[in-house]
C-alpha positions in Angstrom: -25.6 -0.1 -17.1 -28.5 0.0 -14.6 -28.5 2.6 -11.9 -27.2 1.5 -8.5 -29.7 0.8 -5.8 -29.7 3.1 -2.8 -30.6 1.6 0.6 -30.9 4.6 3.0 -32.0 2.7 6.0 -30.8 4.7 9.0 -30.8 2.8 12.3 -31.1 -0.9 11.9 -30.5 -4.0 14.1 -26.8 -4.4 14.5 -26.7 -7.7 12.6 -28.6 -6.3 9.7 -26.0 -3.6 9.4 -23.4 -6.3 8.5 -25.6 -8.8 6.6 -26.9 -6.3 4.1 -23.7 -5.7 2.2 -22.6 -9.3 2.4 -26.0 -10.3 0.9 -25.9 -7.7 -1.8 -22.5 -8.8 -2.9 -23.5 -12.5 -2.9 -26.5 -11.6 -5.1 -24.3 -9.4 -7.4 -26.5 -6.3 -6.8 -24.7 -3.0 -7.2 -25.8 -0.7 -4.5 -25.0 1.9 -1.8 -26.3 1.2 1.6 -26.4 3.7 4.5 -26.9 2.2 7.9 -26.1 2.6 11.6 -26.4 -0.2 14.2 -29.1 0.4 16.8 -27.1 -1.3 19.5 -23.3 -1.8 20.0 -21.2 -4.8 18.9 -17.6 -5.8 18.2 -16.6 -6.7 14.6 -13.4 -8.6 13.8 -11.6 -8.9 10.5 -11.8 -12.1 8.4 -8.2 -13.1 9.0 -8.3 -12.6 12.8 -8.4 -15.0 15.7 -11.3 -13.8 17.9 -9.8 -15.4 21.0 -6.6 -13.4 20.6 -8.2 -10.1 19.6 -11.3 -9.8 21.8 -12.0 -10.0 25.5 -14.8 -12.4 25.0 -15.6 -12.7 28.8 -16.1 -8.9 29.0 -18.2 -8.8 25.9 -20.4 -11.7 27.2 -20.9 -10.1 30.6 -21.9 -6.8 29.0 -24.1 -8.3 26.3 -21.9 -7.1 23.4 -22.2 -9.4 20.4 -19.0 -10.3 18.5 -19.2 -10.8 14.7 -16.6 -11.9 12.1 -17.0 -10.0 8.8 -15.9 -11.3 5.4 -13.5 -8.4 5.0 -10.0 -7.8 6.4 -8.8 -5.3 8.9 -8.8 -5.2 12.7 -11.2 -5.6 15.6 -13.4 -2.5 16.1 -16.2 -1.4 18.5 -19.2 -0.2 16.6 -22.3 1.7 17.7 -25.0 4.1 16.6 -22.7 7.1 16.7 -21.0 5.8 13.6 -22.8 6.1 10.2 -21.8 3.4 7.8 -21.8 3.3 4.0 -21.3 0.1 1.9 -20.6 0.5 -1.8 -21.1 -2.7 -3.8 -19.8 -2.8 -7.4 -19.3 -5.5 -10.0 -15.6 -6.1 -10.5 -16.1 -5.4 -14.2 -17.7 -1.9 -13.5 -15.8 0.6 -15.6 -16.1 3.2 -12.8 -13.5 1.3 -10.7 -10.1 2.7 -11.3 -7.0 0.6 -11.5 -4.6 0.6 -8.5 -5.4 0.6 -4.8 -4.6 4.3 -4.2 -6.6 5.5 -7.1 -9.5 3.4 -5.9 -9.5 4.8 -2.4 -8.8 8.3 -3.5 -11.8 8.3 -5.8 -14.4 6.6 -3.6 -13.4 8.4 -0.4 -14.0 11.8 -2.0 -17.7 11.8 -1.2 -16.9 11.2 2.4 -14.4 14.0 2.4 -16.9 16.3 0.7 -19.5 15.6 3.4 -17.0 16.4 6.2 -16.0 19.6 4.5 -19.7 20.5 3.9 -20.3 20.5 7.7 -17.2 22.5 8.5 -14.4 19.9 9.0 -11.2 20.2 7.0 -10.8 16.5 6.0 -8.3 15.2 3.6 -7.3 12.0 1.9 -4.2 10.2 3.2 -3.0 7.1 1.3 -3.7 4.3 1.4 -7.3 4.4 2.8 -7.6 7.1 5.5 -9.6 10.3 5.8 -7.8 12.5 8.2 -8.1 15.9 10.0 -4.6 17.2 10.3 -2.9 14.0 11.6 -6.0 12.3 13.1 -8.1 9.7 11.4 -11.9 10.4 11.1 -13.2 7.5 9.1 -12.5 3.8 9.2 -12.5 2.2 5.7 -11.7 -1.0 3.9 -12.4 -2.9 0.7 -12.5 -6.6 -0.4 -13.7 -8.8 -3.2 -16.8 -10.8 -2.3 -17.8 -13.1 -5.1 -18.1 -11.1 -8.3 -18.2 -7.8 -6.5 -15.9 -5.3 -4.8 -17.3 -4.1 -1.5 -16.1 -0.8 -0.1 -17.1 0.1 3.4 -16.5 3.1 5.7 -18.1 5.5 8.0 -18.8 9.0 9.3 -17.7 9.1 13.0 -20.1 11.4 14.9 -18.8 10.3 18.2 -16.6 7.5 19.5 -16.4 5.5 22.8 -12.7 5.4 23.4 -13.1 3.7 26.7 -15.2 0.9 25.4 -12.9 0.4 22.3 -9.9 -0.1 24.6 -11.9 -2.3 27.0 -13.3 -4.9 24.4 -9.8 -5.7 23.1 -7.8 -8.5 24.6 -4.5 -7.1 25.9 -1.6 -8.5 27.8 -2.1 -6.2 30.8 -3.8 -3.0 32.0 -0.7 -0.9 31.2 -1.0 -1.9 27.6 -4.7 -1.2 27.7 -4.0 2.3 28.9 -1.5 2.8 26.1 -4.1 1.6 23.6 -6.7 4.1 25.0 -4.2 7.0 24.9 -3.0 6.3 21.4 -6.5 5.8 19.9 -7.6 9.1 21.5 -4.6 10.9 20.1 -5.0 9.5 16.6 -8.7 9.2 16.1 -11.1 12.2 16.0 -14.8 12.6 15.6 -17.4 15.1 14.3 -18.2 16.0 17.9 -14.5 16.7 18.8 -14.0 18.8 15.7 -17.2 20.8 15.8 -18.2 20.8 19.5 -21.6 19.8 20.9 -23.6 22.7 19.7 -22.5 22.6 16.1 -22.7 18.8 16.0 -26.3 19.0 17.1 -27.1 20.9 13.9 -26.5 17.7 11.9 -28.6 14.7 12.7 -28.2 11.2 11.2 -30.9 11.8 8.5 -29.1 14.9 7.3 -25.7 13.3 7.3 -27.0 10.3 5.4 -28.7 12.5 2.9 -25.4 14.3 2.3 -23.7 11.0 1.8 -26.3 9.8 -0.7 -26.0 13.1 -2.6 -22.2 13.0 -2.8 -22.1 9.4 -4.0 -24.7 10.1 -6.6 -22.6 13.0 -7.9 -19.8 10.5 -8.4 -21.8 7.4 -9.5 -24.9 8.9 -11.1 -28.6 8.7 -10.0 -29.5 5.8 -7.8 -32.8 3.9 -7.4 -34.1 4.2 -3.9 -34.8 0.6 -2.6 -36.0 -1.3 0.4 -35.1 -4.8 1.6 -37.1 -7.0 -0.7 -37.8 -10.8 -0.5 -34.7 -11.8 -2.4 -32.4 -9.7 -0.3 -34.1 -10.8 3.0 -33.8 -14.4 2.0 -30.1 -14.1 1.3 -29.5 -12.2 4.6 -31.3 -15.0 6.5 -29.2 -17.6 4.7 -26.0 -15.7 5.7 -27.2 -15.2 9.2 -27.2 -19.0 9.8 -23.6 -19.2 8.7 -22.1 -16.0 10.1 -23.6 -16.4 13.6 -22.3 -19.9 14.0 -19.4 -20.8 16.3 -17.7 -22.4 13.3 -17.6 -19.1 11.5 -16.5 -17.0 14.6 -13.9 -19.4 16.0 -11.7 -20.3 13.1 -8.6 -21.8 14.6 -6.6 -21.8 11.4 -6.5 -18.1 11.7 -4.4 -18.2 14.9 -1.6 -15.7 14.8 1.9 -15.5 16.2 2.2 -14.4 19.9 1.9 -10.7 20.3 -0.4 -8.0 19.1 -0.5 -5.3 16.4 -3.3 -2.8 16.9 -3.7 -0.4 14.0 -5.0 3.0 15.0 -4.7 4.8 11.6 -2.5 4.7 8.6 1.0 5.0 10.0 0.1 4.6 13.7 0.0 1.3 15.5 0.6 -0.2 19.0 2.7 -3.3 19.1 3.1 -6.0 21.8 5.8 -8.6 21.4 7.0 -11.5 23.4 10.2 -13.6 22.8 11.8 -16.4 24.7 15.6 -15.9 24.6 18.2 -18.2 26.1 18.5 -15.6 28.9 14.8 -15.4 29.7 11.5 -14.0 28.5 11.6 -10.5 27.0 8.6 -8.3 26.3 8.2 -5.0 24.5 5.1 -2.7 24.2 5.7 0.2 21.8 4.1 2.7 19.5 5.1 3.2 15.8 4.0 6.6 14.5 4.7 7.3 10.8 7.7 4.9 10.8 9.2 6.2 14.0 9.3 4.7 17.5 7.0 6.4 20.0 6.9 5.4 23.6 8.7 2.1 24.2 8.3 0.0 27.4 10.6 -3.1 27.8 10.3 -5.7 30.5 11.4 -9.3 31.1 13.4 -11.7 33.2 16.6 -9.7 32.7 15.3 -7.2 35.3 17.2 -9.3 37.8 20.1 -7.2 36.4 19.2 -3.7 37.7 22.0 -2.0 35.7 21.2 -3.6 32.4 20.7 -0.2 30.7 17.2 -1.1 29.5 15.9 2.4 30.4 18.6 3.8 28.2 17.4 1.6 25.3 13.8 2.7 25.8 14.9 6.4 25.7 17.3 5.9 22.8 14.6 4.3 20.6 12.0 7.1 21.2 11.7 9.3 18.1 14.0 7.1 16.0 13.2 5.5 12.6 12.1 1.9 13.0 14.3 1.1 10.0 17.4 1.9 12.1 16.6 -0.4 15.0 19.6 -2.7 14.2 22.1 0.2 14.3 20.5 1.5 17.5 20.8 -1.9 19.2 24.5 -2.2 18.2 25.0 1.2 19.8 23.3 0.0 22.9 25.6 -2.9 23.3 28.7 -0.8 22.5 27.9 1.8 25.1 26.6 -0.4 27.9 29.3 -2.4 29.7 26.7 -4.3 31.8 25.3 -7.0 29.5 22.1 -9.0 29.7 23.3 -12.6 29.8 21.7 -14.8 27.2 20.0 -11.9 25.4 21.7 -10.8 22.3 21.0 -8.3 19.5 19.1 -11.0 17.5 16.8 -11.5 20.4 16.0 -7.8 20.6 15.4 -7.7 16.8 12.8 -10.4 17.3 10.6 -8.1 19.3 11.6 -4.6 18.0 11.7 -5.2 14.2 8.6 -3.7 12.5 7.6 -5.6 9.4 
């Protein structure tokens, strides 16, 4: 089998950082690309509804492009402080192990090795996270595009937590604050781990060189390549499709009311809304490794000041999400003041984690 191509391109226009791996996969060219966007943008997953996920007005006012990739996952804010790799392999490549965990464990090892080389004690956490203690330090994903499997991820030198929480569309500012806090608690960076002085010892060129070295240890020598005519033509062809409104605004992808924002494996923030006979109820809550974090409940029932909702919020904190049914039964047993028209099934609608 021919050697993989290596595109070590460094900083490139933001759109090129997305089009290159889509084009390589369409052409069936096995390769590793190493890129970083020269300017910021927002990227949404293939299955997402952009109008539900992204504050489009804010992005437009601040000249932040929004792009739909052909891979799954959530909406993310990307900029030049994140160094991306794209590994494109034929589905028939014998180097691809069977099973999702085996796949990620194998192909994330080069990333882990780079982090360890620069002094960060990174580890693999199933299914597809690289973590430092409990905090995520690389965003990754994989998908089949045509005859190829595309595996993408990054080294996070620094991260704009404020902008990430700002570009997302959220129900209110309190939820936005919760998103910001949870992301900062669960996502770390090279700068946070090493400090400014030590981070300054590793520039983008050095880090990309380490990535190329580690992936070649795993996959064998690669042929250094540049964007040739065939690849540029395919990128231009995809550009016409992927920058169109038809591609970005795909109404069939509209989701149910509410939001699930994944922070890392095992950590997410959830917003739910449900119209019960007794009125509208809302819940914003964290789920950390299958346990409830902070829970905030509101709704029309607040006309009943002694409804015991604060007790429910406190009772859920730190409890396994799998026990929500039992916890709700306890709530109704111990609280003599009821919430008329709101029963256990209504609470389960907004508090059940699937």
